[in-house]
KOLSE-451774 format. One line per field, with one value per residue: residue number from 1; x, y negated, z of N, C-alpha, C, O in turn; residue in three letters; chain. Coordinates in steps of 0.02 Angstrom, whole numbers, plus 50000, padded with zeros to 5 digits. Each point is the difference from the previous one (the first is absolute). Layout:
! residues N
i: c(NUM / ...)
nxx: c(X / ...)
nyy: c(Y / ...)
nzz: c(Z / ...)
caxx: c(X / ...)
cayy: c(Y / ...)
cazz: c(Z / ...)
cxx: c(X / ...)
cyy: c(Y / ...)
czz: c(Z / ...)
oxx: c(X / ...)
oyy: c(Y / ...)
ozz: c(Z / ...)
aa: c(ALA / ...)
ch: c(A / ...)
END
This chain:
! residues 173
i: c(1 / 2 / 3 / 4 / 5 / 6 / 7 / 8 / 9 / 10 / 11 / 12 / 13 / 14 / 15 / 16 / 17 / 18 / 19 / 20 / 21 / 22 / 23 / 24 / 25 / 26 / 27 / 28 / 29 / 30 / 31 / 32 / 33 / 34 / 35 / 36 / 37 / 38 / 39 / 40 / 41 / 42 / 43 / 44 / 45 / 46 / 47 / 48 / 49 / 50 / 51 / 52 / 53 / 54 / 55 / 56 / 57 / 58 / 59 / 60 / 61 / 62 / 63 / 64 / 65 / 66 / 67 / 68 / 69 / 70 / 71 / 72 / 73 / 74 / 75 / 76 / 77 / 78 / 79 / 80 / 81 / 82 / 83 / 84 / 85 / 86 / 87 / 88 / 89 / 90 / 91 / 92 / 93 / 94 / 95 / 96 / 97 / 98 / 99 / 100 / 101 / 102 / 103 / 104 / 105 / 106 / 107 / 108 / 109 / 110 / 111 / 112 / 113 / 114 / 115 / 116 / 117 / 118 / 119 / 120 / 121 / 122 / 123 / 124 / 125 / 126 / 127 / 128 / 129 / 130 / 131 / 132 / 133 / 134 / 135 / 136 / 137 / 138 / 139 / 140 / 141 / 142 / 143 / 144 / 145 / 146 / 147 / 148 / 149 / 150 / 151 / 152 / 153 / 154 / 155 / 156 / 157 / 158 / 159 / 160 / 161 / 162 / 163 / 164 / 165 / 166 / 167 / 168 / 169 / 170 / 171 / 172 / 173)
nxx: c(54772 / 50072 / 49998 / 49988 / 49891 / 49978 / 50049 / 49886 / 50076 / 49961 / 49985 / 50085 / 50018 / 49948 / 50030 / 50073 / 49901 / 50094 / 49986 / 49912 / 49967 / 50091 / 50055 / 49957 / 50103 / 50065 / 49966 / 50017 / 50112 / 50025 / 49970 / 50071 / 50086 / 49978 / 49989 / 50107 / 50042 / 49953 / 50040 / 50095 / 50009 / 49987 / 50084 / 50058 / 49939 / 50053 / 50025 / 49897 / 50075 / 49920 / 50034 / 49958 / 50082 / 50002 / 49994 / 50088 / 49941 / 50038 / 49952 / 49900 / 49991 / 50022 / 49920 / 49921 / 50017 / 49998 / 49890 / 49972 / 50033 / 49926 / 49898 / 50049 / 50064 / 50087 / 50086 / 50059 / 50077 / 50101 / 50067 / 50061 / 50093 / 50091 / 50054 / 50072 / 50100 / 50077 / 50045 / 50086 / 50099 / 50068 / 50064 / 50096 / 50049 / 50082 / 50030 / 50011 / 49979 / 49884 / 49927 / 49975 / 49928 / 49892 / 49968 / 49972 / 49901 / 49909 / 49976 / 49936 / 49910 / 50015 / 49947 / 49929 / 49923 / 49964 / 49913 / 49936 / 50033 / 50085 / 50094 / 49974 / 50045 / 50117 / 49979 / 50081 / 50081 / 49960 / 49909 / 50086 / 49998 / 50095 / 50009 / 49962 / 50059 / 50080 / 49969 / 50000 / 50104 / 49991 / 49943 / 50060 / 50056 / 49936 / 49985 / 50057 / 49977 / 49924 / 50039 / 50067 / 49940 / 50010 / 50021 / 49925 / 49971 / 49943 / 50070 / 50023 / 49915 / 49994 / 50060 / 49967 / 49929 / 50049 / 50029 / 49930 / 49969 / 50064 / 50021 / 49906 / 49909 / 50046 / 49993 / 49885 / 49992)
nyy: c(47762 / 49915 / 50109 / 49923 / 50004 / 49950 / 49899 / 49993 / 49921 / 49901 / 49950 / 49943 / 49895 / 49917 / 49966 / 49923 / 49966 / 49975 / 50081 / 49977 / 49943 / 50004 / 49972 / 50016 / 49993 / 50090 / 50084 / 49995 / 50023 / 50107 / 50068 / 49970 / 50073 / 50092 / 50001 / 50018 / 50107 / 50073 / 49986 / 50059 / 50120 / 50006 / 50000 / 50099 / 50058 / 49952 / 50095 / 49969 / 50091 / 49907 / 50057 / 49958 / 49955 / 50093 / 50053 / 49945 / 49970 / 49900 / 49907 / 49989 / 49945 / 49894 / 49935 / 49975 / 49914 / 49895 / 49958 / 49948 / 49894 / 49930 / 49957 / 50089 / 50056 / 49929 / 50020 / 50095 / 50010 / 49957 / 50063 / 50085 / 49980 / 49987 / 50085 / 50054 / 49955 / 50026 / 50102 / 50002 / 49953 / 50062 / 50075 / 49960 / 50029 / 50064 / 49902 / 50031 / 49886 / 50005 / 50012 / 49916 / 49920 / 50030 / 49962 / 49896 / 49959 / 50024 / 49923 / 49934 / 50056 / 50052 / 49906 / 49981 / 50050 / 49904 / 49943 / 50074 / 49988 / 49998 / 49965 / 49890 / 49916 / 50010 / 49933 / 50071 / 49939 / 50068 / 49933 / 49948 / 50009 / 50047 / 50113 / 50060 / 50011 / 50074 / 50106 / 50008 / 50021 / 50117 / 50034 / 50031 / 50094 / 50097 / 50008 / 50056 / 50111 / 50057 / 50003 / 50083 / 50083 / 49960 / 50083 / 50036 / 49898 / 49975 / 49966 / 49893 / 49945 / 49995 / 49933 / 49893 / 49980 / 49985 / 49896 / 49913 / 50022 / 49962 / 49897 / 49981 / 49970 / 49901 / 50075 / 50000 / 50076)
nzz: c(50304 / 49998 / 50042 / 50078 / 50014 / 49901 / 49994 / 50035 / 50039 / 50004 / 49895 / 49947 / 50034 / 49959 / 49897 / 50029 / 50027 / 50036 / 49923 / 50052 / 49918 / 50072 / 49904 / 50106 / 50063 / 50001 / 50062 / 50108 / 50048 / 50003 / 50084 / 50089 / 50010 / 50042 / 50115 / 50049 / 50008 / 50078 / 50097 / 50017 / 50017 / 50114 / 50061 / 50011 / 50080 / 50092 / 50054 / 50013 / 50014 / 50007 / 50099 / 49910 / 49942 / 49951 / 49898 / 50039 / 49915 / 49967 / 50041 / 49942 / 49910 / 49990 / 50037 / 49925 / 49934 / 50029 / 49999 / 49914 / 49987 / 50045 / 49958 / 49960 / 50066 / 50011 / 49934 / 50009 / 50088 / 49991 / 49930 / 50041 / 50056 / 49941 / 49964 / 50071 / 50020 / 49917 / 50029 / 50076 / 49974 / 49933 / 50038 / 50026 / 49905 / 50040 / 50021 / 49901 / 50007 / 50013 / 49916 / 49937 / 50040 / 49984 / 49900 / 50001 / 50041 / 49953 / 49916 / 50068 / 49996 / 49907 / 49965 / 50080 / 49951 / 49949 / 50056 / 49952 / 50106 / 49930 / 50048 / 49974 / 49926 / 49992 / 50086 / 50003 / 50052 / 50074 / 49971 / 49976 / 50112 / 50035 / 49993 / 50090 / 50104 / 50005 / 50031 / 50112 / 50030 / 49991 / 50101 / 50093 / 50025 / 50018 / 50107 / 50070 / 49995 / 50063 / 50100 / 50017 / 50021 / 50111 / 50063 / 49928 / 50011 / 49907 / 49906 / 50008 / 49959 / 49886 / 49941 / 50000 / 49925 / 49910 / 49984 / 49974 / 49894 / 49912 / 49966 / 49943 / 50053 / 50040 / 49928 / 49997 / 50085)
caxx: c(50031 / 50051 / 50007 / 50071 / 50006 / 50016 / 50065 / 50020 / 50023 / 49951 / 49964 / 50037 / 50018 / 49934 / 49985 / 50056 / 50011 / 50017 / 49953 / 50026 / 50022 / 49970 / 50003 / 49939 / 49998 / 50020 / 49941 / 49952 / 50025 / 49986 / 49930 / 49983 / 50037 / 49956 / 49945 / 50024 / 50010 / 49933 / 49979 / 50041 / 49973 / 49929 / 50011 / 50022 / 49952 / 49956 / 49944 / 49983 / 49949 / 49973 / 49948 / 49943 / 50033 / 50011 / 50066 / 50026 / 50001 / 50069 / 50014 / 49964 / 50033 / 50062 / 49989 / 49977 / 50063 / 50058 / 49976 / 49999 / 50071 / 50020 / 49969 / 49951 / 49943 / 49967 / 49972 / 49933 / 49955 / 49969 / 49959 / 49939 / 49967 / 49973 / 49944 / 49944 / 49976 / 49960 / 49942 / 49953 / 49980 / 49951 / 49937 / 49972 / 49974 / 50051 / 50020 / 50045 / 50061 / 50002 / 50025 / 50074 / 50034 / 50002 / 50039 / 50079 / 50023 / 50004 / 50053 / 50068 / 50000 / 50064 / 50068 / 50053 / 50042 / 50060 / 50050 / 50001 / 50060 / 49983 / 49999 / 49935 / 49948 / 49990 / 50009 / 49953 / 49972 / 49966 / 50033 / 50011 / 49966 / 50035 / 49995 / 49926 / 50000 / 50023 / 49955 / 49949 / 50035 / 49992 / 49949 / 50023 / 50045 / 49969 / 49970 / 50059 / 50013 / 49940 / 50000 / 50051 / 49970 / 49946 / 49935 / 49941 / 49991 / 49957 / 50041 / 50035 / 49954 / 49982 / 50060 / 50003 / 49952 / 50023 / 50050 / 49971 / 49972 / 50053 / 50048 / 49977 / 50025 / 49985 / 50071 / 49990 / 49997)
cayy: c(49959 / 50037 / 49985 / 50005 / 50054 / 50064 / 50026 / 49968 / 50052 / 50018 / 50062 / 50054 / 50028 / 50029 / 50067 / 50049 / 50007 / 50078 / 50035 / 50016 / 49938 / 49990 / 49932 / 49973 / 49924 / 49994 / 50013 / 49948 / 49942 / 50011 / 49994 / 49933 / 49971 / 50024 / 49960 / 49926 / 50004 / 49997 / 49931 / 49962 / 50011 / 49977 / 49922 / 49995 / 50012 / 49937 / 50003 / 50067 / 50039 / 50033 / 50049 / 49970 / 49957 / 50044 / 50009 / 50003 / 50072 / 50024 / 50014 / 50059 / 50055 / 50014 / 50031 / 50068 / 50031 / 50005 / 50049 / 50060 / 50029 / 50011 / 50062 / 50020 / 50023 / 49943 / 49972 / 50043 / 49989 / 49935 / 49999 / 50034 / 49956 / 49941 / 50038 / 50017 / 49942 / 49963 / 50035 / 49987 / 49933 / 49995 / 50029 / 49958 / 49945 / 49947 / 49987 / 49941 / 49983 / 50033 / 50067 / 49989 / 49987 / 50069 / 50047 / 49975 / 50020 / 50063 / 50026 / 49969 / 50005 / 50038 / 49982 / 49996 / 50064 / 49988 / 49976 / 50057 / 50043 / 50066 / 50053 / 49997 / 50011 / 50063 / 50053 / 50060 / 50026 / 49953 / 49937 / 49994 / 49936 / 49944 / 49995 / 49968 / 49928 / 49974 / 50007 / 49948 / 49943 / 49989 / 49945 / 49934 / 49989 / 49988 / 49931 / 49950 / 49999 / 49976 / 49929 / 49973 / 50004 / 49960 / 50032 / 49973 / 50008 / 50052 / 50065 / 50005 / 50017 / 50065 / 50038 / 49989 / 50042 / 50064 / 49999 / 50001 / 50063 / 50051 / 49988 / 49951 / 49925 / 49965 / 49973 / 49932 / 49951)
cazz: c(50047 / 50036 / 50063 / 50020 / 50042 / 49972 / 50019 / 50066 / 50046 / 50054 / 49976 / 50001 / 50070 / 50033 / 49970 / 50012 / 50070 / 50010 / 50043 / 50069 / 50026 / 50063 / 50018 / 49986 / 49995 / 49932 / 49958 / 50014 / 49969 / 49931 / 49988 / 50002 / 49940 / 49939 / 50003 / 49973 / 49927 / 49965 / 50010 / 49947 / 49936 / 49997 / 49988 / 49930 / 49949 / 49992 / 50038 / 50029 / 49963 / 50066 / 49988 / 50037 / 50046 / 50054 / 49997 / 49935 / 49971 / 50000 / 50068 / 50021 / 49964 / 50037 / 50060 / 49990 / 49972 / 50053 / 50051 / 49964 / 50002 / 50072 / 50030 / 49953 / 50043 / 50029 / 49944 / 49986 / 50053 / 49980 / 49942 / 50019 / 50045 / 49961 / 49968 / 50048 / 50032 / 49950 / 49989 / 50056 / 50000 / 49947 / 50033 / 50054 / 49956 / 49994 / 49926 / 49982 / 50026 / 50070 / 49985 / 49985 / 50058 / 50033 / 49960 / 50004 / 50072 / 50002 / 49968 / 50020 / 50071 / 50020 / 49969 / 50057 / 50004 / 49962 / 50054 / 50050 / 49980 / 49974 / 50049 / 50025 / 49952 / 49967 / 50052 / 49993 / 50061 / 50033 / 50023 / 50082 / 50019 / 49965 / 49931 / 49983 / 49997 / 49936 / 49941 / 50010 / 49978 / 49923 / 49981 / 50000 / 49941 / 49943 / 50002 / 49977 / 49931 / 49971 / 50018 / 49954 / 49929 / 49988 / 49995 / 50030 / 50078 / 50021 / 49999 / 50059 / 50060 / 49994 / 50022 / 50069 / 50033 / 49999 / 50054 / 50060 / 50010 / 50006 / 50057 / 50047 / 49994 / 49941 / 49970 / 49970 / 50047)
cxx: c(50054 / 50007 / 50066 / 50007 / 50013 / 50061 / 50027 / 50030 / 49953 / 49956 / 50041 / 50015 / 49938 / 49981 / 50046 / 50023 / 50015 / 49953 / 50041 / 50032 / 49958 / 50000 / 49938 / 50002 / 50027 / 49942 / 49953 / 50022 / 49995 / 49931 / 49976 / 50033 / 49959 / 49936 / 50022 / 50012 / 49933 / 49975 / 50035 / 49966 / 49930 / 50010 / 50033 / 49948 / 49956 / 49930 / 49988 / 49950 / 49974 / 49945 / 49937 / 50024 / 50027 / 50086 / 50029 / 50012 / 50067 / 50027 / 49975 / 50038 / 50069 / 49999 / 49988 / 50054 / 50047 / 49979 / 50002 / 50072 / 50029 / 49968 / 49937 / 49934 / 49963 / 49963 / 49935 / 49948 / 49972 / 49947 / 49935 / 49956 / 49961 / 49942 / 49941 / 49968 / 49954 / 49938 / 49948 / 49972 / 49944 / 49935 / 49960 / 49974 / 50052 / 50010 / 50048 / 50062 / 50014 / 50038 / 50079 / 50039 / 50012 / 50049 / 50067 / 50019 / 50011 / 50070 / 50069 / 49998 / 50057 / 50067 / 50051 / 50036 / 50067 / 50062 / 50013 / 50064 / 49982 / 49996 / 49936 / 49949 / 49990 / 50019 / 49953 / 49960 / 49965 / 50048 / 50009 / 49963 / 50034 / 49998 / 49927 / 50000 / 50038 / 49955 / 49945 / 50022 / 49988 / 49946 / 50024 / 50048 / 49947 / 49961 / 50057 / 50017 / 49945 / 49994 / 50055 / 49978 / 49935 / 49939 / 49952 / 49989 / 49953 / 50028 / 50041 / 49959 / 49978 / 50065 / 50014 / 49947 / 50023 / 50058 / 49965 / 49971 / 50055 / 50042 / 49973 / 50030 / 49974 / 50061 / 49996 / 50004 / 50064)
cyy: c(50044 / 49964 / 50004 / 50065 / 50064 / 50039 / 49980 / 50067 / 50019 / 50056 / 50064 / 50030 / 50031 / 50063 / 50053 / 50011 / 50079 / 50035 / 50015 / 49931 / 49974 / 49929 / 49967 / 49927 / 49986 / 50014 / 49942 / 49935 / 50011 / 49982 / 49923 / 49968 / 50018 / 49949 / 49928 / 50007 / 49990 / 49934 / 49947 / 50010 / 49969 / 49922 / 49992 / 50010 / 49943 / 50003 / 50074 / 50036 / 50050 / 50047 / 49973 / 49957 / 50040 / 49998 / 50001 / 50064 / 50030 / 50021 / 50058 / 50055 / 50011 / 50028 / 50077 / 50041 / 50023 / 50056 / 50074 / 50032 / 50014 / 50071 / 50011 / 50018 / 49947 / 49971 / 50035 / 49984 / 49931 / 49997 / 50037 / 49957 / 49942 / 50028 / 50009 / 49931 / 49959 / 50040 / 50000 / 49929 / 49993 / 50035 / 49955 / 49936 / 49949 / 49989 / 49943 / 49996 / 50038 / 50069 / 49991 / 49995 / 50061 / 50043 / 49979 / 50016 / 50075 / 50029 / 49973 / 50011 / 50033 / 49973 / 49991 / 50063 / 50000 / 49997 / 50054 / 50040 / 50067 / 50054 / 50009 / 50011 / 50068 / 50058 / 50057 / 50022 / 49946 / 49942 / 49989 / 49934 / 49937 / 49999 / 49981 / 49921 / 49972 / 50004 / 49951 / 49931 / 49979 / 49951 / 49932 / 49990 / 49981 / 49932 / 49947 / 49998 / 49971 / 49925 / 49970 / 50000 / 49964 / 50033 / 49974 / 50019 / 50061 / 50064 / 50007 / 50016 / 50067 / 50050 / 49992 / 50050 / 50070 / 50009 / 50002 / 50067 / 50052 / 49980 / 49953 / 49933 / 49969 / 49972 / 49930 / 49951 / 49996)
czz: c(50039 / 50069 / 50029 / 50041 / 49963 / 50016 / 50066 / 50043 / 50049 / 49980 / 49996 / 50069 / 50030 / 49973 / 50004 / 50080 / 50007 / 50046 / 50067 / 50030 / 50052 / 50014 / 49982 / 49993 / 49929 / 49948 / 50002 / 49956 / 49921 / 49981 / 49998 / 49937 / 49939 / 49999 / 49975 / 49925 / 49968 / 50003 / 49950 / 49937 / 49983 / 49981 / 49932 / 49945 / 49991 / 50030 / 50027 / 49953 / 50060 / 49981 / 50042 / 50053 / 50067 / 50004 / 49925 / 49971 / 49997 / 50066 / 50028 / 49960 / 50034 / 50062 / 49995 / 49967 / 50056 / 50046 / 49959 / 50001 / 50065 / 50024 / 49958 / 50042 / 50026 / 49942 / 49981 / 50050 / 49987 / 49950 / 50025 / 50051 / 49959 / 49964 / 50043 / 50025 / 49949 / 49977 / 50055 / 49996 / 49943 / 50020 / 50050 / 49966 / 49992 / 49922 / 49988 / 50048 / 50068 / 49979 / 49980 / 50066 / 50037 / 49967 / 50002 / 50068 / 50007 / 49966 / 50030 / 50079 / 50031 / 49970 / 50046 / 50010 / 49960 / 50059 / 50052 / 49977 / 49972 / 50054 / 50042 / 49957 / 49979 / 50050 / 49989 / 50061 / 50043 / 50030 / 50073 / 50009 / 49973 / 49929 / 49976 / 50002 / 49939 / 49945 / 50009 / 49975 / 49919 / 49976 / 50012 / 49935 / 49942 / 50003 / 49985 / 49922 / 49961 / 50010 / 49958 / 49925 / 49993 / 49983 / 50027 / 50076 / 50016 / 49999 / 50056 / 50057 / 49992 / 50020 / 50072 / 50037 / 49997 / 50052 / 50062 / 50017 / 50022 / 50060 / 50053 / 49995 / 49933 / 49969 / 49971 / 50053 / 50034)
oxx: c(49986 / 50003 / 50037 / 50055 / 50015 / 50001 / 50060 / 49977 / 50000 / 49988 / 49977 / 49997 / 50002 / 49978 / 49985 / 50056 / 49957 / 49988 / 50059 / 50029 / 49940 / 49974 / 49993 / 49955 / 49979 / 49995 / 49973 / 49963 / 49985 / 49986 / 49958 / 49973 / 49995 / 49980 / 49961 / 49986 / 49993 / 49968 / 49969 / 49981 / 49980 / 49961 / 49987 / 50006 / 49958 / 49959 / 50045 / 49949 / 50022 / 49964 / 49997 / 49969 / 50009 / 50032 / 49970 / 50035 / 50010 / 50033 / 50035 / 50020 / 50016 / 50039 / 50032 / 50013 / 50018 / 50040 / 50015 / 50011 / 50047 / 50033 / 49952 / 49945 / 49939 / 49943 / 49948 / 49942 / 49939 / 49947 / 49945 / 49940 / 49942 / 49947 / 49944 / 49939 / 49948 / 49952 / 49940 / 49940 / 49947 / 49944 / 49938 / 49966 / 49982 / 49989 / 50013 / 50034 / 50057 / 50048 / 50041 / 50050 / 50056 / 50036 / 50044 / 50055 / 50052 / 50036 / 50055 / 50045 / 50015 / 50051 / 50058 / 50054 / 50042 / 50057 / 50038 / 50008 / 49950 / 49953 / 49986 / 49957 / 49944 / 50018 / 49940 / 49949 / 50007 / 50056 / 49959 / 49985 / 49969 / 49995 / 49990 / 49974 / 49975 / 49994 / 49976 / 49958 / 49999 / 50003 / 49982 / 49992 / 50009 / 49993 / 49992 / 50017 / 50012 / 49977 / 49989 / 50023 / 49968 / 49963 / 50012 / 50011 / 50008 / 49983 / 50007 / 50024 / 49993 / 49993 / 50022 / 50017 / 49983 / 50009 / 50018 / 50002 / 49993 / 50008 / 50034 / 50054 / 49970 / 50027 / 50053 / 50005 / 50008)
oyy: c(50058 / 49939 / 50042 / 50024 / 50051 / 50061 / 49995 / 50057 / 50058 / 50046 / 50053 / 50061 / 50052 / 50044 / 50059 / 50021 / 50041 / 49976 / 50017 / 50004 / 49988 / 49981 / 49977 / 49971 / 49950 / 49965 / 49980 / 49966 / 49950 / 49961 / 49982 / 49953 / 49958 / 49979 / 49963 / 49953 / 49963 / 49979 / 49954 / 49952 / 49986 / 49972 / 49951 / 49979 / 49998 / 49956 / 50041 / 49975 / 50054 / 49994 / 50011 / 50003 / 49966 / 49976 / 50026 / 50042 / 50059 / 50052 / 50032 / 50049 / 50057 / 50046 / 50041 / 50057 / 50058 / 50042 / 50051 / 50060 / 50039 / 50045 / 49961 / 49979 / 50010 / 49978 / 49969 / 49989 / 49992 / 49971 / 49974 / 49993 / 49985 / 49968 / 49980 / 49995 / 49973 / 49968 / 49999 / 49993 / 49968 / 49976 / 50003 / 49960 / 49945 / 50046 / 49962 / 50049 / 50012 / 50020 / 50039 / 50035 / 50012 / 50036 / 50043 / 50026 / 50018 / 50043 / 50020 / 49975 / 49988 / 50033 / 50005 / 50000 / 50043 / 50023 / 49986 / 50021 / 50029 / 50039 / 50052 / 50042 / 50025 / 50055 / 49988 / 50035 / 49942 / 50008 / 50022 / 49968 / 49954 / 49946 / 49966 / 49965 / 49951 / 49953 / 49975 / 49962 / 49944 / 49966 / 49955 / 49951 / 49948 / 49969 / 49954 / 49948 / 49961 / 49968 / 49945 / 49957 / 50003 / 49972 / 49967 / 50056 / 50035 / 50044 / 50057 / 50035 / 50034 / 50050 / 50048 / 50028 / 50037 / 50054 / 50042 / 50018 / 50037 / 50044 / 49990 / 49989 / 50032 / 49951 / 49970 / 49941 / 49958)
ozz: c(50016 / 50008 / 49974 / 50010 / 50032 / 50009 / 50013 / 49998 / 50019 / 50038 / 50023 / 50010 / 50031 / 50037 / 49987 / 50014 / 49983 / 50056 / 49998 / 50054 / 49990 / 50052 / 49943 / 49969 / 49970 / 49950 / 49948 / 49964 / 49966 / 49954 / 49959 / 49971 / 49955 / 49945 / 49968 / 49964 / 49951 / 49952 / 49974 / 49965 / 49944 / 49962 / 49966 / 49942 / 49955 / 49987 / 50003 / 49976 / 50018 / 49951 / 50061 / 50053 / 50050 / 50047 / 49954 / 50030 / 50014 / 50007 / 50040 / 50030 / 50018 / 50010 / 50033 / 50019 / 50007 / 50020 / 50030 / 50007 / 50006 / 50027 / 50003 / 49983 / 50007 / 50008 / 49989 / 49982 / 49999 / 50010 / 49991 / 49992 / 50014 / 50003 / 49985 / 50001 / 50018 / 49977 / 49987 / 50011 / 50010 / 49988 / 50006 / 50032 / 49977 / 49961 / 50046 / 50015 / 50020 / 50032 / 50024 / 50009 / 50023 / 50034 / 50001 / 50011 / 50027 / 50025 / 49981 / 50033 / 50059 / 50005 / 49980 / 50030 / 50007 / 49996 / 50046 / 49943 / 50024 / 49999 / 50028 / 50012 / 49994 / 49978 / 49994 / 49999 / 49980 / 50023 / 50040 / 49949 / 49973 / 49971 / 49950 / 49957 / 49973 / 49961 / 49949 / 49976 / 49977 / 49949 / 49961 / 49963 / 49968 / 49948 / 49961 / 49972 / 49955 / 49953 / 49974 / 49961 / 49948 / 49960 / 50050 / 50022 / 50050 / 50040 / 50022 / 50044 / 50052 / 50035 / 50031 / 50052 / 50046 / 50027 / 50041 / 50058 / 50048 / 50043 / 50050 / 49973 / 49957 / 50024 / 49989 / 49984 / 50045)
aa: c(MET / ARG / PHE / SER / SER / VAL / ASN / SER / PRO / ALA / ILE / TYR / GLU / ALA / LEU / HIS / VAL / PRO / ARG / GLY / SER / ASN / ASP / SER / SER / ARG / ASN / LEU / SER / LEU / LEU / MET / ARG / LEU / ALA / ARG / VAL / ALA / GLU / THR / ASP / ARG / HIS / GLU / ALA / GLY / GLY / GLU / GLU / LEU / LEU / ASP / GLY / ILE / ILE / ASN / ARG / ASN / ILE / LEU / ARG / SER / LEU / LEU / THR / THR / LEU / HIS / HIS / ARG / ASP / LEU / ALA / THR / THR / ARG / HIS / SER / ARG / ARG / THR / ALA / LEU / LEU / ALA / VAL / ALA / LEU / ALA / GLU / HIS / LEU / GLY / TRP / GLU / GLY / ARG / SER / LEU / LYS / LEU / LEU / GLU / VAL / ALA / ALA / LEU / LEU / HIS / ASP / ILE / GLY / LYS / ILE / GLY / VAL / PRO / ASP / HIS / ILE / LEU / PHE / LYS / PRO / SER / ARG / LEU / SER / ALA / ASP / GLU / LEU / GLU / LEU / ILE / ALA / LEU / HIS / TYR / ASN / ILE / GLY / LEU / ASP / VAL / LEU / GLN / ALA / CYS / ARG / VAL / ASP / ARG / THR / VAL / LEU / GLU / ILE / VAL / GLY / GLN / ALA / GLN / ALA / ARG / TYR / GLY / GLY / GLY / ASP / PRO / LEU / LYS)
ch: c(A / A / A / A / A / A / A / A / A / A / A / A / A / A / A / A / A / A / A / A / A / A / A / A / A / A / A / A / A / A / A / A / A / A / A / A / A / A / A / A / A / A / A / A / A / A / A / A / A / A / A / A / A / A / A / A / A / A / A / A / A / A / A / A / A / A / A / A / A / A / A / A / A / A / A / A / A / A / A / A / A / A / A / A / A / A / A / A / A / A / A / A / A / A / A / A / A / A / A / A / A / A / A / A / A / A / A / A / A / A / A / A / A / A / A / A / A / A / A / A / A / A / A / A / A / A / A / A / A / A / A / A / A / A / A / A / A / A / A / A / A / A / A / A / A / A / A / A / A / A / A / A / A / A / A / A / A / A / A / A / A / A / A / A / A / A / A / A / A / A / A / A / A)
END
């Protein structure tokens, strides 16, 4: 099956954002366009290839690939987080769909970092208070993206809990 997104300008633009680009609104706009392209492909496929009803597999793959191209360190962190979370949950007796929900949430908990400007995300020195506030916004960006991708509500709640722990407040309210 051939999808319209294969040659989509949105995918090309998102994967070729120049390092050092500080235009976070442009980056967020590109990310939202990617979500819409993925949604279009889902409809063209005639249904959803869902991962246990949690997220479309192709959307998950697209989000993780985009994160990988944006920030390899965050991708590695997300994978380690997912491995540790699943191992701990298995030790506690979790199984089946609950494990998958946790794994997907852990993999995508930092997807909003795609919208953080490079000069902040890759800053080698200590972040200022204003920069820390911008970093905290990545959870809201991530939730916006995940909602646009129609991710299971439980994943949104788990990611939202990470935000509440990190930045305070409840982004889902």
